[in-house]
N, C-alpha and C positions, 0 to 999 in steps of 0.2 A: 468582116464587113461592118462598117460603122453605120448606125442608124440614129436619127434624132429621137429624143425622148418624146413619146406621145404621138408624134406625127404618124398617122396610119396605124398606130399601135392597136387601137380598138378594132380595126379591121383584120389585122394579122393575128391578134390574140396570142395564144400560147405557141404558135408556130414560129414566132420570132425567138431566136436564141443568141443573137449577137449582143455584145456589150456596146454601150454608147459612150462616146467621148464627149464630155461636157466642159465648156469653157468656164474658167474660174469666175466667180462672182462673190459679192459679200455674203450671199446666202449659202455659200459652200459648194457651189456647183462644180468647182474644180476637182473636188474629191469624190463627186457622185458617180456611181455606176448605175446603169439602167437595170430595171427589173424585167427586162425583155425575156429572160429565160423562163419566167413563169407568168408572163403576160399581164403584169400589173405594175402599178406605180408605187414604189416603196418610199413612203414619206420619211422614213428614218434615214434614208440615204440620199434621196433626191432633194434638189433645192425647192424651197417653198415659193419662189417667185412665180408669178402667173405666166402661163404659156400663151395667154391672149392679152393684147392691148387694144381694147375696144374703143379707146378714146385717145388718139394720137394725132396731133396736128403736124402734118408734113410741111406746112407753110407758116411763116410768122405773120404778125400783124403788119409789119413793115420791115424794110431792109432785106438783106440777103438771107436765104435759107440754107440749112445744111444740105449738101448735095444728096439727091435721091439715093444713089448707090451707097453713100456713106451711112445714111440713116438706116437703110435696110441691113447694112452690115452690123449696126448696133443691135438690131433685133436678133439676128443670127447669133451674135456673140453672147447675148444674154439668155438665149433659149426661147425667145418669143417666136411662136410659129404662125400666129394669125394676128392681124391688126386691121382696124378700121382706119382708112386713109382719109382723115379730115384735112380740109384746107383751113382757112380762117375766113369765114364769110364776111366778117366786119374788118375791113382793112383801113389802114392809115393812108392819107393822100400820098401819091407817088413823090411829091416834092418834100415830104416830111423826112427829117433826119432821124426820127424815132423808130425803134423796133418794138416798143411796148407802149400801149395806150396810157398806162398809168404815169408814164414819164412826160406825157403831153396833154395835160388837162386843157380843155378848150378847143383842142383839135378834133374835128368831127371824125368819127369812125363809122363808116357806112357799109352796108352790104354790097358785095361785088362778086362777079363771076371769075375774076382773074385767077385766083388760087385754084379753083376747081379745074379750070382749063389746063393749068400747068400740071396738076396732079394727074389728070387723065392722060395727058401726053406722056408724062414720065412712066406711068403704068403701062401704056401701050407699047412703049419702046422695048420693054423687057418681059412683061406679063409674068412676074416672079411667082414661083410656087413655094419658095423658101426665102422669106415668109410669104404666106398667102395673104393678099390684101383685098379689102372691100372698099372700093373708091366711093366717096361720099359727096353728096351735093350740099354745099354749105352757103350758097348764095341767097337763100330765101329771106326776104324781108317780111316777117310775120305781121308787121303793121301795115303792109301793102299787099295783102294776099292776092289781089287781082292780077299782080304781075308774075305770080309764081308759075301757073300753068304754061304760059308762053316760054318761060325760062326752061322748064322741063322739056318742052317740045324742041327747043334749040339744042339742048344736051342730047336728046334722042337723035337728032339729025347729025350733029358733029361727032358724037361718041356713042353710037348705038350699042346698048347692052353693057356699057362700062359701069354705070353708077348703080350700086346695090344698097346704098345706105343714104340717109338724109340727116344733116346736122353735123355738128352741134350748131343749133340756131337758137336765138334768144327770144324767149317769152318776156323775161325781165332779168336784167343783169345790172345790179346796182353799181358795180364797179365802173360801168360805162356811162353812168349818168353825167359825169363831167365832160364826156365826149359826145354830147348831144343825143345819146340814146334815151328813149322813153319806153316805159312798160307797154306791152301789148294790151289792148283793151278787150273786154268781153265782146264788144261789137266786132272788133277785128276777128276774134276767134270764130264767131258765127260764120264769117265769110271764108274760112279755110276749106270748106267742104269740097270744092272742085279739086284742089291739089291733094287733099287727104284721100280722096277717092282714088286718084292715080296711085298713090303710095300703097293703099290698101289692096288694090287689084294686083299690084306687082309684088306684094309681100315685103315691101321695103320698110325697115324700122326707121323711126325718126327720133333723134336724140335732142331733147329740149333742155336748154338751160333756163330754169325757172326758179329764181331765188324764193325761198320760203318767206324771208323777211330780214330784219336786222335785229341786233341785240336789244334795241329799244322796243321793237314791234316784231316779235319772232315769227308770226304767221300772217303778216300784213298782206302778202301776195299769194297765199294759199288758194284763195278763190279762183285765181287764174288757172292754176293747174287743175283744179276741180272742174272748171268749165270745159277745159280741153278734154279731159277724160270722160265727162258726161256726154259731150257732143260726138266724140269719136271713139266709141267703145270697141270697135273692131280693127282699129289701127294698132300696129306694134309701136308702143310709145315707151321710150327710155327716158327716165328722169335723171339728168346729170347731177352727180354729187349728192344725191338724195336731198336736193334742195338747199344744201349747206353752202356757205361761202365765207370769205374773210369778213363780211359784214355781220355774220351770224356765227360767232364762235363760243357763245356763252349760253346757248339754249340747254335746258335741262335734258340730259340724254334720255331719261325715262320718258319724258314728254315727246321727244323726237321719235323715239322707237314706237311709242303708242300710235303716233300719227302715221308713221310709215306702215305699221301693222294694219291700221284701218284702211289706208289707201290701197294697199295690196289686196285686202279682203274685199273691198268694194269694186275694184277695177282689175279684172283678170287679164287685161291686155297690157298692164303696166309692169315694166322691169326697172329696177333701180341700178344706177351706175355708181360704182365705188371709186371712181377716179378722183384724182387731185389730192395732193398730200395734206391739204387743210383738214381732211377727215381724220388722218392719223395724228397730225400735230395738235389739233384743237379738241379732238374727241377721243379717238380710240386709245391714244397713249396715256390718258389720264387714269389714275388708280381706280381699278374696279370697272372701268367703262368698257374696255375691250371685250371682256367676258359677256357683257350685256348685249353688245352688238353681234358678237359671234353667236350667242344663243338665238337672237332674232333671225340671223341668216340661216342657222341650222333649222329653225322652224319653217323657213321659206327658201329652201335650197335652190329652187328652180327660178328664182325671181331676181337675180342679181348678176351683173357682169363686171369684170375688173377693167381697169385702165390706169394710165399714168397722167393724162392731160399734159404731157410734154409738148412744148411748142418749139419747133425746130428752127430757131433763129441761129444764124451763123456764129454768134458769140458763145454758143454752147458746144459741148463736145460729148464724147462717149461717157465720160465719168459722170456727167450731169444726168444723162439718161439712165445709166446704171443705178445711180442713187434714187432717182424718182421711181424706178421700177421696184427697187428693194423696199422703199418706204411705203409705197402704196400696196405692197404685197404682204406687209407684216400681219394684217388681219387674217391672212390665210392660215397662219400657224395655229390660230385659236379655233379654226373651224373643225367640225366633225368631218368624217370621211366623205359623206354624201355631198355636203355643201362644198368641200374642197374640190371634189371631182367636177361638180356642176359649174363652179365659179372659176377656180384657179386653173383647172385643166381644160376648160373651154366648152363643156357640154351645153351650157345655156346659150353661149354665143353661136354655136353651130345650129342650135334649134331656132334661134331668132332669124338667122340668115337663111335657114332652110338648106344648108349644105350637107353633103354626104360625108360627114366626119363623125367619128365616135371617140370620145375621150377614153383613155385607159381606165380600167377599174383600179381602185386603190387596194393595195395588198392588205390582207388580214393582219391585224395587229400582231398576232403570234408569229407571223412570218417575217416581221421587220427586224 
């Protein structure tokens, strides 16, 4: 009998004795056999790619999307067992020919409910368990917080119990400035209390895109995230991309790590999101830098979740997703066993969502 790696493995433990067939990937999954016979995940034989994609956009900014069944097939093929099902809250106008906002400077990109409704309907049609998906609310305009509670109430009416995540939503995203986006203000943040109360009471995590700054001013926008965390210390807050972006590719890694260390130390409700290949391309891949970030994550193994930040526009295919997963998973290779289990195998994600899943333990080094 074939079983998927990791899925229910923590619950079944050593009772599982079957081998696992794994689809080939750049990480070597085609040659991997499961460690099910001794109830652990063998890092010497298994692929290093993350079993969770906590940051996956099932809908594009504009134009056609990859069909739902096709995209969930990508996840199964790469061994991803859990994913947060983001839309894109900020959409291009329906009459725009663009699929990506950077191709259309001057065209407004504004929050919308359209993608969330499509995602919810697609999920309800199949309610997939392989992969298991957490549908997310991405419509929120954080600069107009007074509109958000009514939006959540509408979602409750139309799709009761479906939405289990919030975001990715933008506190400040410099890449969208040419498309009429403006940074959220501290005054706006003060008025988030009603909808943050709803999320807190339901245990719903919220992923915030909040740029730290630019190469010229690396921490220009840090006060915004500090204000969010100060005002809402009991909400589950996920900081997308650790605050990094294409506008901030030259920050001293030691300075960035010290900042992340301080933020995690001061705000126990904060989780950092390792999604988007800009982290690998601009930081982790540089000589000596990967080890520094791995050591940081090893010191805080319960405080990070993985993701691709893949945007499912129809001009992409399986190969693109496979590459994004592999690139964003490279940091996993440098992690110690505890952080690898918590991050790559999904234990932190399960804990954030409050779901009854347990990641497999990692095999002892001598047994690999």
